[in-house]
N, C-alpha and C positions, 0 to 999 in steps of 0.2 A: 768473493761473490756473495758470501753469506755474512750477516752481522750477528754477533752473539747477543742473545736476549738476556735482559737483566734477571737475576735470580737463578740462573742456570749453574750447574755444578762446575767446580774448578777442574774436575777430571775431564780431559779432552774427549774421552769416549762417551761422556754423559752430557756433553754440551748440546743445547737446543739452538737451532739455527733458523734464520729467516732470510728471505731475499730482500728485505727492506728494513728500515730503522726500527728500533724497539717500539713496542706499544706504549701508548700514553694513557695512564689512569684506567687500564683495562680495555681501552678501545684501540683498534688497530688502524694504522694509516692505510688509506686506500691507494695502492700503487699499481694494481693490475685488475682489469675488468674483462669479463667475457660477455659479449653481446650477440644474441641469436634470437631474432624476433620474427614472427609471422606478420603481426600488425606493426608496420614500420612507421606509424605516426610519430613524428617528433624524434626519431632515432638519430637522424643526421645532426640535428642541433645538439642533442644530448651528447653524442660521441665527440663532437667538436669541442664541447665544454670540457669533457674529460681530457681530451688531448691537450688543451691549454693548461691543464693542471698537471701535465707530465705523467698522466696515467696511461700505462700500456694497454692497448686494446687488442684482444683476440676475438675472432669472429668466425662465422660459418657462412658458406654458400651465398645466398642472395643478400644477406645482411652485409657480408664483407664486400661484395661487389658494389653495393650502393654507397658504402662508406668510402671506398677507393675512388669512385666516380666523383665524390665530393672532396677529393684530395685529402682524405684523412688516412693516416698511416695505420695499417691493420696487419696483424699477424694471423695467418690462417690457423685454424684448429689442427689441420693436417700437419702443419709444421711443428706444432706442439707435441702431438701424439706420435708423429713419425709414420702415421698411416693415412692413406687417402680416404675420402668418403667412399663408402662401399654400398653395394646393393641398392642403387638408385637413391642414395641419401638416407636409407633406413639406419645405417650405422655410421656415425661420425663423431659424436661426443661421448660415447659409452667406452671410456678408456681411463685407466688409473692416472694418467697425466692430467686429466680433467677432473675426475671425481676425487682423486687424492688431493689435488690443489684446493678443492672446495671443502672437503670433509675433514681435512687435517685440523686437529685441535692445536692451536698455536702455542699454548703454554703447557703442552704435554711433551715431556722429553722424548718419549718413545716415538710418538707420532712424528715429531720434527726430525728425529734421527733417521727414521725410515724414509721420510721425504727427501732428506739430503742424499741418502744412499741411492735412492731410485731416481735422483735428479728431477723430483717433482717440485715445481714452483707454485707458490701460493696464488690463489685467485681470491681477491677481496670483495669483488662486486660481480654479481651475476644478474644480467638483465635478459630475461627470457619471457616471451609470451607464446602461446601454443597454436598449433594448426587449427584453423577455424572449423572444428568438427560440427558444432551446433549449427553454424551457418550452412555448412555443406549438406547436412541431412534435412534441413528445412526446405531445400530446393525441391520443386516438383519433379518427380521422375528420377531422383538420384539413385544410382545403382549401388548395391552393397559393396562392390569392389572399390568404388570411389570413396565411399564412407570409410572403409577399412584403411585406405591409404592416408586418410586425414586423421587417423588416430596417432597422436604424437607420443613417442616413447622417450626419446632423449630429452625433450623439453621438460616434461614432468619430473624426470629423474634429476635433472640439474636443479630445478626449483626446490624439490624435496631435500636434496643434499644441502643446498645453500640455506634453506629454512631450518633444517636440523642443526646446522652449525651456526646459528644466528649470533652466537656470542663473538664470532670472529668474522662472519661474512654478511654482507648486505645483499638482499635478494629483491629484485624489482620486477614485477609482472604487469604493472599498470603504467602506461605512458603518462597518466595524470600525475605520477609521482616524480617524473624526471626533474622538474624545476626545483622542487624542495630538496631533492637529494643533492643536486649540484650546489645549491645554496649552502648546505651544511658542509660539504667537502671544501668549498672555497673558503669558508669561514674558519674551519678547524683542521682540515685534512682528514677528518674521519666522519663516519656516520654514527650518530649517537646510539647508545644502547637502547634507549626508549624507541627510537625510530626503527632500529633493527628488529626489535621485538614485534612492533606493529607490522612491519613488512613481512616477517616470517609467518605470522598468523594469516595475513592476507594471501600469501603464497599457498599455504596449506589449504586455505578455504577455496582458492582458485582451482587447485588440482582436484579437490574433492568434488567441486561442481562439475569439472571437466569429466571426471570418471563417472559421475552420476548421469551425465548426458549420454555417455557411451553405453552404460548399463541399460538405460531406458530404451535406447535405440536398438541395441543388439538383442535385448530380451524380447522385444517385439518381432524383430526380423528373424532371429534364429530359433526362438522358443515359442513364439506366439503369445507371450505374456505381456500384459499391460502393466507397467510399473509406474508408480507415482512417488517421486522424491520431492521433498519440500525443504526450503532453506529459510530458517528464521534465526535472527541473531540479536545481540544486545538485550538479553533478558533483563527486564526491569521489575524489581520486586514492588508489588502493589500494597496498599494499606491492608487489604484483606480480600478474600474471595467473595462469592455470592453471599456468604454469611460470615460473621466475625471470626468463627473458629476455623475457617478455611484459609489456607495460604494461596497466593496467586502471583503470577508473573505475566508481563506483557512482552512478547517478542516481535521484533520488526521483520517483515518479509523482505528478503533481499531483492533489490532492483525495482521495486514497485514505484511507479511515478503517478502523478496526479494527486488529488486531495485524499488524505487519509490521516487518521489520528497519529500514525507513525511519524508524520511530517509536521504535526502541530507543535507550536511553541507555546509553552505555558508562561504567561506573563505575571500571574498572581495566584495565590491560594495554596491550599494544602495539596498533598499528593492524591492521586486518583485511586479509586478502588476498581475491582473487577466489574462491578455493575455500572460504574461511571463510564468505563470503556464501551460496554455493551450499549448503553443508552445513548452515549454521544455518537457512536457509529450509526445507530438508527436515525438520530437527528440529522446527521450529515447526509445520509442516503435519502432521507425524506425531502430535505431542502433541494438536493440535487435532482430530484424528480421534476422539479418545477423549473423549466427553462425560461420562465418569464423575465422580461427585462425590468419588471417592477420589483421593489423590495419584497422579500418573502421571509417568513419566520415559521419555524416549527417549534413546538414545545413537546418534549418527550418525557414520559413517566412509565417506568417499568416496561421498557422496550416497546412502547406503543406511542405514536403521536396522539396526544390528547388535544392538541391545538395545531392548526396549520392555516396560514392565510397569506395572501398577497395584499399590497396596499400602495397607495400613491406616495407614502412616506414610510420609513421604517417604523415610526411610532404607530401609524395606523395599522400596519401589518401586525405589529406586536400586540396591539390592543385587540384586534380581531382574533388573533390566534389565542390570546388569553381568554377571550369570551367563549372559545370552544369548550372549555371546561375549567372554570376558575378554581374549583375545588382540587382537581387532580394536579393543577399546575403548581401546587405547593411542593417544594423540594424537587422541582423538575430541572431538566436540561434544556437550554434554549440555543437554537442555531439560526443564524441569519445569513442571507447570501450577500449582504452589503455591510460596509463598515459601520460599526456600532457608534451611534452619535449620542450626544448628551440628552436630547429629548427622550430617546428610547431608554437610556439609563435611568433617568429620573422617573419614568413610568414604573420602574421596578422598586421604587422606594417603599419600604414596608413589606415587600414580598420576598419570601425565602426561596432562593435559587441555588442550585448546586453548581452548575457550570454554564458559562456563556461561550459559545463557539462562533467565531466570525472571521471574515477575511482580514479584519483589522479593527482598531478602536481609535476614535478621535481622542487626542490627548486629554481634553477635559472630561470626556466620558470615561476614559481609563482611570483618571484620578478619582472621579466620583465613585466608580465601582470598587476601586481599591479601598476607599474609605467606608464603603457600605459594609464590608465584611472582610475580616482577615482570612476567612476560609473559602470565600467565593473563588472558584477556579475560573480563570479567564484564559481561553485558548485561542491563539491566533493561527489562522490557516490561510495564508495569502493565495494558495493554489485552489481555493474552494470553487472557483468558477471554471476551472479546467476539467476536462473529462476524466472519468475514472480510468486508471491504467491497468485494470484487471478484466478478464473475460469470464472467470469462473468463481463460484463460491464453494466453500468446503464446510463440512460439519463432521466433527468427530463423534462417533458413537463407540460404546465399549467394544473393543476388538476390531474396529474398522473405521474407514473414512469415506464419507459421501462427497461426491463431486458433482456439480451441475453448472451449466452455463447461467450467467446472470439473467435475471428477469428483465428483459428490455422490451419496451413498447407497452401500449395500453389496450390496443384492440386490433383484431385481424379484419374485422368488418364493422360497418355501421349500418345496421339493418333495422328499420322500424318494422316491428312485427304486429302492431296493433292497428285498429281502424283509425284511431286518433293519431294524427301526424305529430311526430316529435319536432318541436320548434327548432329551427336552425339557430335562432338567437340564443338557445341554451347550449350550443355546442361547446363553447369555451368553458363554462362552469361545469359541464358534464365531463370534459377531459380533465379538469382540475380534480373532480371527485374520483376519477379512476386512478390518477396519480396518487392521491391520498389513500385510496382503498388498498392498493398493492403494498403499502408500507405498514398496514395494520394487521395484527395477528388474526388468522382465520379462526372461526367463521367471522368474516368482517363485513360490516355494513356502514356506509358513510352517508351522511346527509350534508349536502353542500349548498351554499347560498351566495349569490352575487350581491354583497351588502353595499357596494358602491360601484359605479360604472367601471367595468373592466377589472374589478377587484373581488376576490373570492375568499371565502372562509369555510373551513370545516365546522359546521354548526354543531355537529355531534357525531359520535361513532359508537358502534357496538363491536366488541372485539373478544376473541378467544373463547367463544361459547361453543359447547358441543352441538348446538343446533342453531340454525339461522334465524328461526322465529324469535328466540330469546334475544338475539343480537338486535332485532328490530323493536319488538314491543317492550322489552324490559330495559333496554339500554339506549339505543340510538334515538328512538322516538321520545321517550320520557326525558332523556338528557337534553334533547332539542328544546323542549318546553321549559326546562329549568334554566337553560342558558338564555333563552329568549326573555325570560322574566328578568334576569340580570340586566340585559340590554335595555329592556323596556323601562326598568326603574331608573336607569342612568339617563336615557335619552328622552323619556317622558313624552311619547307621541300623543297626539290629540285624538285618542280612541281607547276603547276598553282593551284590556289585555287579550281577551279571547279573540277579538276581531283582529288585533295586531298579529297574534300568533298564527291565526288561520291565513291571514294575508301573506305572511312570510313563508309559511310551509307550502302554500299553494304554488310558490315560485321556486321552491327548492328542488333539487334532484337527489335521488337516492341511488347509490351504486352498491352492488353486491359483488364480492370477489369470486363467487361461483354461482352456478345455476340454482334455481328454486326447485327443490324436489317435489314440492306441493304448491298449491295456490295460496296457502295460508299466509305466506310472507307478503304477497300482494294485498291480501285482504287487510292485514294489520297496518300496512303502510297507508292504505287508503283511509283507514279509520282516523289517522292523524293528519289527513289532508294532503298527503303526498300524491302528486299527479304525474310525476316523471321518474321513470325507473330505468336503470342500466343493469344488464345482466349478461353473462357470457352465453346463456342458453345451453342447450345440449342435454337436457333432461328428457327421459321417456315421457314425461308429463308436460312437456313444453306447451302443447296445444291447450291443455287444461288451464295452464297459467295464463296463456294469451287470451283465452275465452273469458276468464275472470277479469283480467285487466280491461277488456272491452266492455264488459258488463258494468264495471265500476267507473268507467270514464278515465282510465289511466293510460298514458302513452308510454310505450316501452321500446327500448333499443336492445338488440342482441349484438354483442361485441365479438363473440367467438373466441375470447381469450380469458382464461381463468387466472386468478392471482392469489392462490393459496400462499400463506406465509406461516410456516410452523416454527 
């Protein structure tokens, strides 16, 4: 019944035995598998594949019934243990005949001797997934008793036992792995050590997540405590942190779908730093604000979009975004919502860029950009147009974590509060300005312009100031004039610059991320020729602000939605 393993003692009492042939190069042949799954996706085909390889299958309850119905030969766990399932299925695999067969170290003389004496046969492959606890507790009106009964005990124990003994046992908790496991066994009769190591970590991670879900639920139900557990993996060392002397890593959030830097593929350039990730994430989120079918580009510097535009072509969008602040665009990060083409790439000739993030790159554009600089990071994110797969944002502070829902939407209402009616034809550029405003650090002020029919640009912005007035008069307004000078010099319109600037600014809209606490913001905006303003409203001095707007001939919308970004 037993085969003598190589390397064991000549003394019969010290012999180490196995129920299958000797191991090969430290890897054990797969001869016996235990299958017990809640998610039965693909289990019949997997079991049939094992059966064709003459691997004995032992199983439990519903899994065993399903396999028998598919004419697959199965040995019940009860026949192995000598005990029937007990207590409504709560106790079935918690037995030395099961866990001894999983945990036994195959090349340990004492272990194998004890197994022989207790008639414990080895289990080489454990295929288990767990009761759907998370699905159960997510149902509306679920009772505590139902949740408790969906806490798996035997499953995690088998997974942990098999994962602990990964040098001898393969553990599978994900149906997605069935195909690759069968392929390895068909090829060599074994599951490689590299695969067993990967599967073991995956199993421990699976049980950790499972226990975390139970903790979160029971903490709330039994103790009234709200617990936050987060799961991040694959820590990647970055070039440096916010500053050169700081170390940094990037961890991927488990299970997140949709566009994210975690899913981006780097096609070219040196490794990213901490700040690169921060700025690239801002660029991604800013471009995602624009649901326009037209090409859109954002240019980010120091975690603020210094340029944002849509255009009839990627080149025009990029040029208009660059015009939003040509000085700050030096050393910036660019993100587009369309595949990067050669014309857009050639526009960047002679311009220093840190990163370009796009859904893809045309082959000639990719080659051009690679030749532009060995250090230029090119990140491909095909999912860029997909919706974000997260509902909340988090921010760590010393000693704690802040959690909030994502800032979705741009206004709760659209109320013209001034005597001068807000033109409906400015609605689109106004909405563009609100999308831009919510991505700029507060106190934020945006001046937006329809530079071409149906195409919009952030002409300038004021960001991060302790007071809103400085964001307007010292930043947004003065930067608008500087940027218009650049455009004027390039396009050479047939008029004096002052007339050109006054004409453009009179057609612009200014968006504020929060209410005006005093009327001085409206006064200074009017001094620069701004006639259309968007604000959430909500100040105790709203009426004073409205009266000043009426006096100065300014039309103003209250949106009812604030967009602070700290």
